[in-house]
C-alpha positions in Angstrom: 0.2 0.1 -0.2 1.4 3.4 -1.1 2.4 5.4 2.1 0.5 8.6 3.0 1.9 11.7 3.9 2.0 12.3 7.5 0.1 15.3 9.5 3.5 16.7 10.5 4.7 16.5 6.9 1.5 18.2 5.5 1.4 20.9 8.3 4.9 22.0 7.4 4.1 21.9 3.7 0.7 24.2 4.6 3.0 26.2 7.0 5.2 27.3 4.1 2.5 29.0 1.8 2.9 32.7 2.0 -0.3 34.1 3.7 -0.4 37.1 1.4 -0.6 35.0 -1.7 -4.0 33.6 -0.4 -5.6 36.9 -1.1 -4.5 37.4 -4.7 -3.4 34.1 -6.1 -6.1 31.6 -6.8 -3.7 28.7 -7.1 -2.1 29.1 -3.7 -5.8 29.0 -2.4 -6.6 26.2 -3.9 -3.1 24.4 -2.8 -4.0 25.5 0.9 -7.4 24.0 0.4 -6.1 20.8 -0.8 -3.5 20.4 1.7 -5.9 21.4 4.5 -8.2 18.6 3.5 -5.4 16.3 3.4 -4.1 17.3 6.6 -7.9 16.8 8.0 -7.9 13.1 6.6 -4.4 12.3 7.9 -5.2 13.5 11.4 -8.2 11.8 11.7 -8.6 8.3 13.0 -9.6 5.7 10.1 -12.3 4.2 12.3 -13.9 7.4 13.0 -13.8 8.5 9.4 -15.5 5.4 8.3 -18.2 6.0 10.8 -18.3 9.6 10.4 -19.4 8.7 6.7 -22.4 7.0 7.5 -23.8 9.9 9.0 -22.8 12.6 6.4 -25.9 12.6 4.6 -27.7 14.3 7.2 -25.6 17.5 6.5 -27.1 18.4 3.5 -30.7 17.1 4.7 -30.4 19.9 7.3 -29.2 22.2 4.9 -32.3 21.3 2.4 -34.9 21.8 5.5 -33.2 25.3 6.2 -33.5 26.0 2.4 -37.3 24.9 2.4 -37.8 27.5 5.5 -36.0 30.3 4.1 -33.7 30.4 7.0 -30.7 31.7 5.5 -32.7 34.6 3.7 -34.4 35.4 7.5 -31.0 35.5 9.0 -29.5 37.7 6.5 -32.4 40.3 6.4 -31.7 40.8 10.2 -29.0 43.4 11.4 -28.5 41.4 14.5 -28.8 38.0 15.9 -32.1 36.0 15.9 -33.5 34.1 18.6 -35.0 30.8 17.3 -38.1 31.6 18.9 -37.9 34.6 16.5 -36.9 32.2 13.7 -39.8 30.2 14.6 -42.0 33.3 14.2 -40.5 34.2 10.7 -40.5 30.5 9.5 -43.6 29.0 11.0 -41.3 26.4 12.1 -41.0 24.7 15.8 -38.4 26.6 17.7 -36.8 23.2 18.9 -36.7 21.8 15.5 -35.1 25.0 14.5 -32.8 25.0 17.4 -31.7 21.5 16.3 -31.1 22.2 12.5 -29.2 25.3 13.5 -26.5 23.7 15.7 -25.8 21.1 12.9 -25.5 24.4 10.5 -23.1 26.2 12.6 -20.8 23.3 13.0 -19.9 23.5 9.2 -20.0 27.4 9.4 -23.0 27.7 7.4 -24.5 30.0 10.2 -23.0 31.6 12.9 -23.9 30.9 16.7 -23.8 34.0 18.5 -24.5 32.9 21.8 -27.0 30.2 23.5 -29.9 30.2 21.3 -28.8 32.9 19.0 -27.8 32.6 15.3 -26.2 35.1 13.0 -24.9 35.0 9.4 -21.6 33.8 8.0 -20.5 34.6 4.5 -21.9 31.0 3.7 -25.2 32.1 4.8 -25.3 35.0 2.6 -24.1 32.5 -0.5 -27.0 30.3 0.5 -29.5 33.1 0.9 -28.5 33.7 -3.2 -31.9 32.8 -5.0 -29.8 30.9 -7.5 -28.1 28.8 -4.8 -30.9 27.8 -3.1 -32.8 26.8 -6.3 -30.0 24.3 -6.8 -30.3 22.8 -3.6 -34.1 22.1 -4.1 -33.1 20.8 -7.5 -30.0 18.5 -6.3 -31.7 17.1 -3.3 -35.6 16.4 -4.8 -34.3 15.2 -7.9 -31.0 13.7 -7.8 -30.3 12.8 -4.1 -33.6 11.1 -3.8 -32.8 9.0 -7.0 -29.4 8.3 -5.8 -30.3 7.0 -2.8 -32.0 4.1 -4.8 -28.8 3.6 -6.7 -27.5 0.7 -5.2 -31.0 -1.3 -5.4 -31.0 0.0 -9.1 -27.4 -1.4 -10.0 -28.4 -4.6 -8.4 -31.2 -5.2 -10.9 -28.9 -4.1 -13.5 -26.0 -6.5 -12.4 -24.0 -3.3 -11.9 -23.8 -2.5 -15.6 -22.8 1.3 -16.2 -26.2 3.1 -17.3 -26.0 4.6 -20.7 -29.3 5.3 -21.8 -31.0 8.6 -20.9 -34.6 6.7 -20.6 -33.5 3.7 -18.6 -31.1 4.7 -15.7 -31.9 5.6 -12.0 -33.9 8.5 -12.5 -36.7 6.4 -14.1 -36.0 3.5 -11.5 -36.7 6.0 -8.4 -39.1 8.4 -9.9 -41.2 5.8 -11.7 -41.3 7.6 -15.2 -40.4 6.4 -18.4 -39.3 10.2 -19.7 -35.8 11.3 -19.8 -34.4 13.6 -17.1 -35.3 16.7 -19.2 -39.1 15.5 -20.5 -39.7 14.3 -16.8 -38.6 17.8 -15.2 -40.5 19.6 -18.0 -43.7 17.6 -18.0 -43.9 16.5 -14.5 -41.5 18.7 -12.3 -41.9 22.1 -13.9 -41.1 23.6 -10.2 -37.9 21.9 -10.3 -37.1 22.5 -14.0 -37.5 26.0 -13.0 -35.0 25.6 -10.2 -32.3 24.0 -12.7 -32.8 26.8 -15.0 -32.0 29.1 -12.3 -29.1 27.2 -10.9 -27.6 26.7 -14.2 -27.1 30.5 -14.6 -25.1 30.7 -11.6 -22.8 27.5 -12.0 -19.6 29.7 -12.3 -20.2 30.6 -8.9 -17.2 32.8 -7.9 -15.1 31.5 -10.7 -14.1 33.3 -13.9 -15.9 33.0 -17.2 -14.1 31.1 -20.1 -13.6 34.4 -21.9 -11.5 35.9 -19.2 -8.7 33.4 -19.5 -9.5 31.5 -23.0 -6.9 33.3 -25.6 -10.0 34.6 -27.4 -8.1 37.5 -29.6 -5.5 34.7 -30.8 -7.6 31.5 -31.1 -11.0 32.9 -32.6 -10.6 36.7 -33.5 -7.3 36.8 -35.3 -8.0 35.1 -38.9 -11.9 35.8 -38.6 -13.6 35.9 -42.0 -16.8 37.5 -41.2 -18.1 37.0 -44.6 -17.7 32.8 -43.9 -20.5 32.6 -41.4 -21.0 33.8 -37.8 -18.1 34.2 -35.2 -19.5 32.3 -32.0 -22.5 29.8 -32.1 -23.8 28.8 -28.6 -25.4 25.5 -28.8 -28.1 24.8 -26.4 -27.1 28.0 -24.9 -29.7 28.5 -22.5 -30.1 32.3 -21.2 -27.1 33.5 -23.1 -24.7 34.2 -19.9 -21.6 33.1 -22.1 -22.5 35.5 -25.1 -23.5 38.0 -22.8 -19.7 37.6 -21.1 -18.3 37.3 -24.3 -19.7 41.0 -25.6 -19.0 42.5 -22.1 -14.9 41.5 -22.7 -15.1 42.0 -26.4 -17.6 45.0 -26.8 -16.2 46.4 -30.3 -15.9 42.8 -31.7 -17.6 42.2 -35.2 -19.4 39.1 -36.3 -22.7 37.4 -35.7 -23.7 35.9 -32.3 -26.1 33.3 -32.4 -27.8 31.6 -29.3 -29.3 28.3 -30.1 -31.8 26.2 -28.1 -34.9 24.7 -28.0 -38.0 27.3 -28.8 -39.5 26.9 -25.5 -36.2 27.7 -23.7 -35.6 30.8 -26.1 -39.4 31.9 -25.4 -38.6 32.1 -21.7 -36.1 34.8 -22.3 -37.3 38.2 -21.4 -37.2 41.4 -23.9 -34.0 43.2 -22.9 -32.5 40.4 -21.4 -30.1 39.8 -24.3 -27.7 42.1 -25.9 -29.3 43.1 -29.4 -26.4 41.8 -31.0 -27.5 38.4 -30.1 -29.3 36.4 -32.5 -31.6 33.7 -31.4 -32.1 30.6 -33.5 -34.5 27.6 -33.0 -32.1 24.5 -32.8 -32.4 20.8 -31.7 -28.7 20.0 -31.0 -29.6 16.4 -32.5 -30.5 18.1 -35.9 -28.5 19.3 -38.6 -27.1 22.7 -37.5 -28.5 25.6 -39.5 -24.8 27.7 -38.8 -22.5 26.5 -41.2 -18.9 27.4 -41.3 -19.1 29.7 -38.0 -15.6 30.4 -36.5 -16.4 28.5 -33.4 -19.3 26.5 -31.8 -19.4 26.6 -28.1 -21.0 23.9 -25.7 -21.3 24.9 -22.2 -22.1 22.1 -19.9 -23.8 19.9 -22.8 -22.0 16.8 -23.6 -21.6 16.0 -19.8 -25.2 15.2 -19.6 -24.8 12.4 -22.1 -22.9 9.1 -22.4 -20.9 8.8 -25.4 -23.6 7.2 -27.4 -25.4 10.2 -27.5 -22.5 12.7 -27.0 -21.6 11.5 -30.6 -25.1 12.0 -31.8 -25.0 15.5 -30.5 -21.5 16.2 -31.9 -22.1 15.0 -35.5 -24.2 18.1 -36.8 -21.7 20.2 -35.3 -18.8 18.1 -37.1 -20.6 18.4 -40.5 -21.4 22.2 -40.0 -17.8 23.0 -39.3 -15.3 24.6 -41.8 -12.0 22.6 -42.2 -8.9 24.6 -41.2 -11.2 27.5 -39.9 -13.8 26.4 -37.3 -13.4 25.4 -33.9 -15.2 23.5 -31.4 -15.0 24.7 -27.7 -16.1 22.3 -24.9 -16.7 23.9 -21.4 -16.7 21.1 -19.1 -14.7 19.8 -16.5 -11.3 17.8 -17.7 -10.5 15.5 -15.3 -6.8 14.2 -14.9 -6.3 10.6 -16.0 -5.2 10.2 -12.2 -5.6 12.0 -9.0 -9.2 13.3 -9.4 -10.3 15.3 -6.4 -13.5 14.9 -4.6 -15.1 17.6 -6.3 -14.4 16.4 -9.7 -15.6 12.7 -8.8 -19.0 14.3 -7.0 -19.7 16.1 -10.2 -19.3 12.8 -12.4 -21.4 10.8 -10.0 -23.9 13.6 -10.3 -24.0 13.4 -14.1 -24.1 9.6 -13.9 -27.2 10.3 -11.9 -28.8 13.2 -14.0 -28.9 11.9 -17.6 -26.7 8.8 -17.7 -24.2 11.2 -18.7 -20.3 11.5 -17.3 -17.6 14.2 -16.7 -14.6 12.9 -18.8 -10.9 12.8 -18.2 -8.3 14.0 -20.7 -8.0 10.5 -22.0 -11.6 9.9 -22.5 -12.5 13.2 -24.2 -9.4 12.5 -26.7 -11.2 8.9 -27.4 -14.8 10.6 -27.7 -13.6 13.8 -30.0 -11.4 11.4 -32.1 -14.6 9.1 -32.9 -16.5 12.1 -33.8 -13.8 13.0 -36.3 -12.1 15.8 -34.4 -8.7 16.3 -32.9 -8.1 18.2 -29.8 -5.5 21.3 -30.2 -5.4 22.2 -26.6 -7.0 21.8 -23.0 -7.1 25.2 -21.1 -8.2 25.9 -17.7 -8.2 29.4 -15.8 -7.0 30.7 -12.6 -8.8 28.2 -10.7 -7.0 25.3 -11.9 -7.9 21.9 -13.0 -10.6 21.6 -9.9 -12.7 24.2 -12.2 -14.1 24.0 -15.4 -11.9 23.8 -18.5 -12.0 24.5 -22.3 -11.2 21.6 -24.8 -10.7 23.3 -28.2 -10.9 21.0 -31.1 -10.6 21.2 -34.8 -11.7 18.9 -37.8 -9.1 15.9 -38.2 -6.8 16.9 -41.3 
């Protein structure tokens, strides 16, 4: 068994980080976080760690209850600490129940215990009061976690075969539906579909957009032929957040910007929400793409929703629309290392396996998938948050 670093070794390495770098160096901050997590694991007794994992699910359960009660919003709206009795008045919940929920939340720094029976906010409280974050908790718990609890039963029935079909995996098993996840949400759980879209508008969190760290000028604008086709086509682009970020970063850029999605998704965009330079276009990504010869096609959090079988079907129309030696495909997803995957990355992969029988892919898995689609990878790019955040895969047609 490979030797593990000792607590003393990790502590020494953590102590070597210069404190001033934590405020302005994202990579130093990520390194400190990684070392601190390893230090915690090294210091904890293995048996205690194994037992602790049994009861870990009760933490997000408490958070989900707090979200339902708008507990974080109530705390953020107050200028002073609140008693559980006052929070009971505000939320309609029993004060003893709140007391038990709040002490668990305080133990993970989601709220501040300001004194006996009094609670106030931490920075995480304010993050949890963000409507988009709250929407994510409702969606993930009610749709994905409730399904994931049944995963071991589902896999037993399938003899532990990897789920590949979007209409025959754990969502159907747990929720009793024949629809694939997107249809299920649209037709039977519109409340959580709304939450899904709200959350997807906030998945960048505190992280920067790809236009801030991908060499757009060098890779897209240089050599642009505006007469050849669009500059950037955002495939299944939802509310157009990426195109809006592109315009903000490059306000004087010439070239057509196209937001593609299903009609019902585009219809949900309110007048005035999109920059007038963005052209909305109805497009099913399984159908032939209308924008032929564009400089770049962007797919942000699309392919990770699907197994390779369906990812190849999605890629096929784009590959046919691309112009050899000119067009680029930009895939904005996690790019996992082939070894040493972090907990964050692995949890996202399990999330996608639950969501639609999809997956987060490693470098070699991206290479294999795109090669099978007739593409070759030019480069993998990552921003200042490093490989633990989304990356960008740049690909072109094979020569």
